[in-house]
C-alpha positions in Angstrom: -27.9 27.4 17.4 -27.7 26.1 13.9 -24.8 23.9 12.9 -22.4 26.3 11.1 -21.4 23.5 8.7 -25.0 22.7 7.6 -27.1 25.7 8.8 -30.1 24.7 6.7 -29.8 21.0 7.2 -28.6 20.4 3.6 -25.7 18.0 3.4 -22.6 19.3 1.5 -21.5 17.1 -1.5 -17.9 17.5 -0.3 -17.0 16.8 3.3 -16.0 20.2 4.9 -12.3 20.7 5.8 -12.3 21.2 9.5 -8.9 22.8 10.3 -9.6 23.3 14.0 -7.0 21.9 16.3 -9.3 22.1 19.4 -13.0 22.3 20.0 -15.1 24.3 22.5 -16.9 22.0 25.0 -20.7 22.5 25.3 -20.6 20.4 28.4 -18.3 18.2 30.5 -20.1 15.1 29.1 -18.4 15.3 25.7 -14.8 14.9 26.9 -13.6 12.1 24.5 -16.5 9.7 25.1 -17.2 6.5 23.2 -20.8 5.6 22.7 -21.5 2.2 21.1 -18.0 2.2 19.6 -18.3 5.7 18.1 -16.8 9.0 19.0 -19.2 11.3 20.9 -17.7 14.8 20.4 -14.3 16.0 19.3 -11.7 17.5 21.6 -8.3 17.8 19.9 -6.9 17.1 16.4 -4.4 14.5 17.5 -7.3 12.5 18.9 -9.6 12.8 15.9 -10.9 15.1 13.2 -14.3 15.0 11.5 -12.8 15.4 8.0 -10.3 12.6 8.6 -13.0 10.4 10.2 -15.3 10.7 7.2 -12.5 9.4 4.9 -11.7 6.6 7.3 -15.2 5.4 7.1 -15.2 5.5 3.3 -11.9 3.5 3.0 -13.1 0.9 5.6 -16.2 0.3 3.4 -14.1 -0.1 0.3 -11.9 -2.7 2.0 -15.0 -4.4 3.6 -13.6 -3.7 7.0 -15.3 -2.5 10.2 -13.2 0.6 10.6 -10.0 2.3 9.6 -7.2 4.5 11.0 -5.6 7.1 8.8 -2.1 8.3 9.4 0.4 10.7 8.0 2.2 8.2 5.6 2.1 4.6 4.6 5.2 3.8 6.6 3.6 5.5 9.6 0.7 3.1 9.2 3.0 0.1 9.1 5.0 1.3 12.1 1.8 1.9 14.1 1.0 -1.8 13.4 4.4 -2.9 14.6 4.4 -0.8 17.7 0.8 -1.7 18.6 1.2 -5.5 18.5 4.9 -6.3 19.0 7.1 -6.3 22.1 10.6 -7.4 23.1 11.0 -11.1 22.7 8.5 -11.4 19.8 9.3 -12.8 16.4 7.9 -11.4 13.1 8.1 -12.7 9.5 8.7 -10.2 6.8 9.4 -10.7 3.1 12.5 -9.6 1.2 10.3 -8.3 -1.7 8.7 -5.4 0.2 9.0 -1.7 0.1 12.6 -0.9 1.1 11.8 1.5 4.0 10.7 -1.6 6.0 14.4 -2.4 6.3 15.0 0.8 8.3 12.1 0.1 10.5 13.4 -3.4 11.0 16.6 -2.0 12.5 14.5 -0.1 15.1 12.5 -3.3 15.9 15.7 -5.3 16.4 17.0 -2.6 18.8 13.7 -3.1 20.7 14.5 -6.8 21.0 12.1 -8.1 18.3 13.6 -10.8 16.1 12.9 -10.8 12.3 13.1 -13.5 9.7 13.2 -12.3 6.1 11.6 -14.7 3.6 11.5 -14.8 -0.2 8.0 -14.3 -1.4 8.6 -17.1 -3.8 9.0 -19.4 -0.8 5.7 -18.4 0.8 4.2 -21.9 0.4 6.9 -23.1 2.8 6.3 -20.3 5.3 5.4 -22.6 8.2 9.0 -23.8 8.6 9.9 -20.2 9.7 7.2 -20.0 12.4 8.6 -20.1 16.0 6.7 -20.4 19.3 7.1 -16.6 19.8 6.1 -15.6 16.2 3.6 -12.8 16.7 3.0 -11.4 13.2 3.3 -12.2 9.5 3.5 -9.0 7.3 3.4 -9.2 3.5 2.8 -7.2 0.3 1.0 -8.9 -2.5 1.7 -8.3 -5.3 5.0 -7.4 -3.9 7.4 -4.4 -4.4 9.2 -4.4 -6.8 9.0 -7.9 -8.4 5.2 -8.2 -8.4 5.4 -11.6 -6.7 2.1 -13.0 -5.5 1.4 -14.6 -2.1 -1.6 -16.8 -1.5 -3.5 -14.8 1.1 -6.0 -17.5 2.0 -3.4 -20.1 2.6 -1.2 -17.9 4.7 -4.3 -16.8 6.7 -5.1 -20.5 7.5 -1.5 -21.0 8.7 -1.6 -17.8 10.8 -4.8 -18.7 12.5 -3.5 -22.2 13.2 -0.6 -20.7 15.1 -2.5 -17.7 16.5 -0.4 -15.2 14.5 -1.5 -11.7 13.4 -1.6 -11.6 9.6 -1.2 -8.2 7.9 -1.4 -7.5 4.2 -0.1 -4.4 2.4 -2.7 -4.0 -0.4 -1.1 -0.8 -1.9 -0.2 -2.5 -5.2 -3.5 -4.4 -5.7 -5.9 -1.8 -4.2 -9.4 -2.8 -3.1 -10.5 -2.6 -6.8 -8.5 -5.9 -7.4 -8.2 -7.5 -4.0 -9.9 -7.7 -0.6 -7.5 -9.3 1.8 -9.9 -9.2 4.8 -12.4 -11.3 2.9 -9.5 -13.8 2.2 -8.7 -14.1 5.9 -6.2 -11.3 6.7 -6.5 -9.6 10.1 -5.6 -6.1 8.9 -4.9 -4.3 5.6 -2.5 -1.4 5.2 -2.1 1.1 2.4 0.2 3.8 1.4 -2.8 6.0 0.5 -0.3 8.3 -1.1 -0.5 5.9 -4.1 -3.6 4.6 -5.8 -6.1 5.7 -3.3 -5.0 9.4 -3.5 -3.8 9.0 -7.1 -2.6 12.5 -8.0 0.9 12.8 -6.5 -0.2 15.6 -4.2 -0.7 14.1 -0.7 0.9 11.7 1.7 -1.2 9.4 3.9 -1.4 5.9 5.2 -4.3 3.8 6.3 -4.9 0.6 8.3 -8.3 -1.2 7.8 -9.4 -3.7 10.5 -12.3 -6.1 10.8 -12.4 -6.0 14.6 -13.4 -2.9 16.5 -11.0 -3.8 19.3 -8.1 -3.5 16.8 -9.4 0.0 15.9 -9.3 1.1 19.5 -5.7 -0.3 19.9 -4.5 1.4 16.8 -6.3 4.6 17.7 -4.4 4.6 21.1 -1.1 4.3 19.3 -1.8 7.0 16.8 -3.0 9.4 19.5 0.1 8.6 21.6 2.7 9.1 18.9 0.9 11.9 17.0 0.6 10.5 13.5 -3.0 11.8 12.7 -3.4 13.1 9.2 -4.2 16.8 8.7 -7.6 17.8 7.5 -6.5 19.2 4.1 -4.7 16.1 3.1 -7.7 14.0 4.2 -9.9 16.2 1.9 -7.5 15.6 -1.0 -7.6 11.9 -0.3 -11.4 11.9 -0.3 -11.4 13.7 -3.7 -9.1 11.0 -5.0 -11.4 8.3 -3.9 -14.2 9.7 -6.0 -12.4 8.7 -9.2 -10.5 5.7 -7.7 -12.4 2.9 -9.4 -12.2 4.6 -12.8 -8.5 5.2 -12.4 -7.8 1.7 -11.2 -9.6 0.1 -14.1 -7.7 2.2 -16.7 -4.3 1.5 -14.9 -5.0 -2.2 -15.0 -5.9 -2.1 -18.7 -2.7 -0.1 -19.5 -0.5 -2.4 -17.4 -1.8 -5.5 -19.1 -1.2 -4.0 -22.6 2.3 -2.8 -21.7 3.2 -6.2 -20.1 2.2 -8.0 -23.2 4.1 -5.6 -25.4 7.3 -5.9 -23.3 7.1 -9.6 -23.1 7.5 -9.8 -26.9 10.2 -7.2 -27.2 13.8 -8.6 -28.0 15.5 -6.0 -25.7 13.4 -7.2 -22.7 14.6 -10.4 -20.9 11.9 -10.9 -18.2 8.6 -9.3 -17.4 7.1 -9.6 -14.0 3.3 -9.3 -14.1 0.7 -11.7 -12.8 -1.6 -11.0 -15.7 0.7 -12.9 -18.0 -0.1 -16.6 -18.2 3.5 -17.7 -17.8 4.0 -15.6 -14.6 4.7 -17.7 -11.5 1.9 -15.9 -9.6 -0.7 -16.1 -12.4 -2.8 -18.9 -11.0 -2.8 -17.5 -7.4 -3.7 -14.1 -8.8 -6.6 -15.4 -10.8 -7.9 -16.9 -7.6 -7.6 -13.9 -5.2 -7.7 -10.9 -7.5 -10.7 -9.5 -9.4 -11.1 -7.0 -12.2 -7.7 -7.8 -13.6 -4.2 -7.9 -12.1 -3.3 -4.4 -11.1 -1.4 -1.4 -12.5 2.2 -2.4 -11.5 4.7 -4.4 -13.5 8.5 -4.8 -13.6 10.9 -6.0 -16.3 14.6 -6.4 -17.1 16.1 -4.4 -20.0 19.3 -5.4 -21.7 22.2 -6.7 -19.6 23.4 -3.8 -17.5 22.2 -0.8 -15.4 23.4 1.4 -18.2 20.9 -0.3 -20.5 18.1 0.5 -18.1 19.2 4.1 -17.7 19.4 4.5 -21.5 15.9 3.3 -21.9 14.5 5.6 -19.2 16.4 8.6 -20.6 14.7 8.1 -23.9 11.2 8.2 -22.6 9.1 11.3 -23.3 5.6 10.4 -22.0 6.4 8.1 -19.0 7.8 10.0 -16.1 11.1 9.0 -14.4 10.0 9.2 -10.8 9.4 7.2 -7.7 5.9 6.5 -6.2 3.1 4.7 -8.0 -0.6 4.5 -8.6 -0.8 8.0 -10.1 -2.7 9.4 -13.1 0.7 9.6 -14.8 2.7 6.6 -15.7 5.9 6.4 -13.6 9.1 4.5 -14.1 12.2 3.9 -12.0 15.1 1.6 -11.3 14.5 0.0 -7.8 18.2 -0.7 -7.2 18.8 3.1 -7.3 15.6 4.3 -5.7 13.0 2.4 -3.7 15.5 -0.2 -2.4 18.3 2.3 -1.7 17.7 1.8 2.0 19.0 -1.8 1.8 22.7 -2.8 1.6 23.7 -3.4 -2.1 24.1 -7.2 -1.6 20.6 -7.4 -0.1 19.1 -5.5 -3.0 20.5 -8.2 -5.4 19.9 -11.3 -3.2 16.2 -12.1 -4.0 15.9 -11.4 -7.7 16.1 -7.6 -8.1 18.9 -6.8 -10.6 20.6 -3.6 -11.5 18.7 -3.5 -14.8 15.3 -4.3 -13.2 12.8 -1.5 -14.0 9.5 -0.9 -12.2 6.6 0.6 -14.1 3.4 2.1 -12.6 0.7 2.4 -15.3 -1.2 5.7 -15.4 -4.4 6.6 -17.2 -3.0 7.8 -20.5 -4.0 6.5 -23.9 -2.4 3.0 -24.2 -1.2 3.7 -27.7 0.8 6.7 -26.5 2.5 4.6 -23.8 3.4 1.7 -26.2 4.9 4.2 -28.7 7.0 5.7 -25.9 8.2 2.3 -24.8 9.0 1.3 -28.3 11.1 4.4 -29.1 13.0 4.1 -25.8 13.8 0.5 -26.3 15.2 1.2 -29.7 17.9 3.3 -28.1 19.1 0.4 -25.9 
């Protein structure tokens, strides 16, 4: 019988969306077999799906990894990493300047008997003093969320290997257009694929890219066990986003650099956080480990109070007041009120985030339009 997806042998330009939950067996030999590290036949969607699998292979190639595991959300991907490699009695190092939902997951990890040290990303060069005999993992975001702090991936990698510690890098902000953590020594890369990889505010997904096939099998086991496999339709949307990813990433980077330089000169703006600015503390590290520019994310402080930040945002017309990032539209928010709302108020302020700190995700609009919008909004402050 001819393959119903390719009845004449022609390969479709778009990966077919396979919605099937289960698959009819042609023989008993195809029951979830692995041949030379590859799946030999599909059985059930929670195990694997051909649409999802095609996108995993593509993202693994983008990150220069051996393979990838896609999950339902970015936090599902992070949680899968934690649950796969950590156990009671282990110690993990996290960074304050990281997506706020990690704080909620940290409460679960602590209930499981896992000890956590939170470190300021600005103190990353002194990280070795936090390492304990039971330290099992170092997990970081670079550039970080929301203050765009930069961590030297190669240096932390050397330290992690010295102490036999798993080193995981969240590459959501940088994306593989700008940064390849696996080539710099990281053991795994995670993404909220909801963001730059998908790029259109219409899907949620997470991905873990590995450079060791054994890690793929371990993470596959966790995903199959807890049921965080992405649906086929979302995987298809993600694949569509990947087709324009490099074009979008380049334009976002250009717009972010232009906006950062404009904001740095504006009298209503006190501080701009962007590694593409020569005076930024992470500029030299970023030049070493990032390529094609410095990414599409920046942060800045407006005026003196949270009301000043609100006034500016309320007077924007072209830039959208919304959470998330990496989209075709430019998005702006106050982290103290949104992405860091998971944290107690005192923790939100303890490592540099202020009530008037604003995070800005550059979109792909015309740069002149964005600058005019910022100029008009700042005049109202």
